[in-house]
C-alpha positions in Angstrom: -77.7 -140.5 -45.7 -76.4 -141.1 -41.8 -75.7 -138.3 -39.6 -77.8 -135.7 -42.2 -81.2 -136.2 -41.3 -84.0 -136.7 -43.5 -85.3 -134.9 -46.3 -88.9 -135.0 -47.7 -89.8 -133.8 -51.2 -93.8 -133.6 -52.2 -93.2 -132.1 -55.4 -90.5 -131.0 -57.5 -90.0 -127.2 -58.0 -90.6 -126.2 -61.7 -87.0 -124.3 -62.1 -87.7 -121.9 -65.7 -85.0 -121.6 -68.3 -85.0 -118.9 -71.2 -83.2 -116.7 -72.8 -84.4 -113.3 -70.4 -86.1 -115.6 -67.7 -83.7 -115.6 -64.4 -83.6 -117.1 -61.1 -85.7 -114.2 -59.1 -88.6 -114.8 -61.7 -89.0 -118.5 -61.7 -89.0 -118.7 -58.2 -91.4 -116.0 -57.4 -93.7 -117.3 -60.2 -93.7 -120.7 -57.9 -94.7 -118.3 -55.0 -91.5 -119.5 -53.5 -88.9 -116.2 -52.1 -85.6 -116.6 -53.6 -82.7 -115.4 -51.8 -78.6 -115.8 -52.7 -75.2 -116.5 -50.7 -72.0 -115.6 -52.1 -70.0 -118.7 -50.8 -66.5 -116.8 -52.6 -65.1 -115.0 -54.9 -61.5 -114.6 -56.6 -59.4 -113.2 -59.2 -58.4 -116.0 -61.5 -56.8 -116.6 -65.2 -59.0 -118.0 -67.3 -58.7 -121.6 -68.2 -59.2 -122.7 -71.9 -62.5 -123.8 -71.5 -63.9 -120.6 -69.7 -61.4 -118.5 -72.4 -63.6 -120.1 -75.4 -66.7 -119.6 -74.1 -66.1 -115.8 -72.9 -64.2 -115.5 -76.2 -61.2 -114.2 -74.6 -57.7 -115.3 -74.5 -56.7 -118.3 -72.1 -55.1 -116.9 -69.2 -57.2 -113.2 -69.0 -58.1 -112.3 -65.9 -61.8 -113.2 -64.9 -63.6 -112.8 -61.7 -64.9 -115.7 -60.3 -68.2 -116.3 -58.3 -69.1 -119.1 -56.3 -72.7 -118.3 -55.4 -76.2 -120.7 -53.3 -79.3 -119.7 -54.6 -82.3 -120.8 -52.1 -85.6 -121.1 -52.6 -87.5 -120.2 -48.9 -84.4 -120.6 -47.2 -83.7 -123.9 -48.7 -80.7 -124.6 -51.5 -81.7 -124.6 -55.1 -78.7 -124.3 -56.9 -75.2 -124.0 -56.3 -72.7 -122.6 -59.0 -69.3 -121.2 -60.1 -69.8 -118.0 -62.7 -66.9 -116.4 -64.7 -67.0 -112.8 -65.6 -64.4 -111.3 -68.1 -62.6 -108.3 -65.9 -61.0 -106.9 -68.9 -64.7 -106.0 -70.3 -66.5 -105.7 -66.6 -63.5 -104.7 -64.5 -65.8 -103.2 -61.7 -67.9 -106.3 -61.2 -65.9 -108.1 -58.3 -66.6 -105.1 -56.2 -70.0 -105.1 -57.1 -70.7 -108.3 -56.1 -67.9 -108.6 -52.8 -70.2 -105.6 -51.8 -73.2 -108.1 -51.1 -70.9 -109.7 -48.2 -71.6 -113.4 -47.5 -75.0 -113.4 -46.0 -78.2 -114.9 -47.4 -79.8 -112.0 -49.0 -83.0 -111.1 -51.2 -81.1 -107.6 -53.0 -78.8 -109.6 -55.3 -79.9 -110.5 -58.3 -77.1 -110.5 -61.8 -79.7 -107.9 -63.4 -78.9 -105.2 -60.7 -75.3 -106.1 -61.2 -75.1 -106.2 -64.5 -76.7 -102.4 -64.6 -74.2 -101.2 -62.3 -71.5 -102.2 -64.1 -73.0 -100.8 -67.9 -74.5 -104.0 -69.1 -78.2 -103.0 -69.2 -79.6 -105.8 -71.8 -78.1 -109.5 -71.8 -79.4 -113.0 -72.7 -78.7 -116.5 -72.1 -76.9 -117.3 -75.2 -76.5 -121.1 -74.8 -77.3 -123.7 -72.3 -75.6 -127.1 -71.9 -77.3 -130.1 -69.7 -75.9 -133.4 -68.5 -76.6 -134.9 -64.9 -73.7 -136.7 -63.0 -72.4 -137.1 -59.2 -72.2 -133.9 -57.1 -68.8 -133.3 -55.6 -68.6 -133.1 -51.3 -69.0 -129.3 -51.3 -72.1 -129.3 -54.0 -73.8 -132.5 -51.7 -73.3 -130.6 -48.5 -74.3 -127.0 -49.8 -77.5 -128.6 -51.4 -78.1 -130.8 -48.6 -78.3 -133.7 -50.3 -76.8 -137.5 -50.1 -73.6 -138.0 -52.4 -75.2 -140.6 -54.4 -77.9 -138.9 -56.0 -77.6 -137.2 -58.8 -77.2 -133.5 -59.7 -78.3 -131.6 -62.9 -75.5 -129.8 -64.0 -75.9 -126.7 -66.5 -73.4 -124.6 -68.5 -74.9 -121.2 -69.3 -73.2 -118.3 -71.4 -74.8 -115.4 -71.1 -74.6 -112.3 -74.0 -74.8 -108.6 -73.8 -76.9 -106.5 -76.4 -73.9 -107.1 -78.6 -73.6 -110.8 -78.6 -70.4 -110.2 -77.0 -70.2 -112.9 -73.7 -70.2 -111.2 -70.2 -70.5 -114.7 -68.0 -70.1 -118.2 -68.1 -71.8 -120.2 -65.5 -71.7 -123.7 -64.3 -74.2 -124.4 -61.7 -75.8 -127.7 -60.5 -79.1 -128.7 -59.2 -80.5 -131.4 -56.9 -82.5 -133.8 -59.3 -85.2 -135.2 -56.7 -86.2 -131.5 -56.3 -86.0 -129.5 -59.6 -87.2 -129.9 -62.9 -85.7 -127.8 -65.3 -88.0 -125.9 -67.9 -86.9 -125.0 -70.9 -88.4 -122.1 -72.7 -87.8 -121.4 -76.4 
């Protein structure tokens, strides 16, 4: 894309998705250093879709997190996460404590442990492709004419109660999703 430079990808990265397979594990297995950057946080009211996914009432308070995941400093995924504040009232404070600079210390396992969720897993994953938004293309350093792989994920705690709904996109030419069932 004019003015964006040239990017060459020799091999697609295998990004493994399983009930308890997380971002850090997937990258470390591929011998890549994971990091995350918090792009935006906010307290919002749950839309109908988010409320349904989190099994809360529409309009209930949710903590919103926009985050960029990187491997060796290069963008892998960009996503929006929604956490039910009535269940996890301090989760926003924990995420905000990481600041807005890239960090290898930020993991959802650590954050969930800090707010009392000691066991969680993926309950559902919906996968589709589409063209990226302008922000997604910019954050993922990809042309807007290339497809992203989009996932909607619901993670639940040990009691099967949803703790996060996430909508995440990946550059399709760089990432191959591997489902581990």
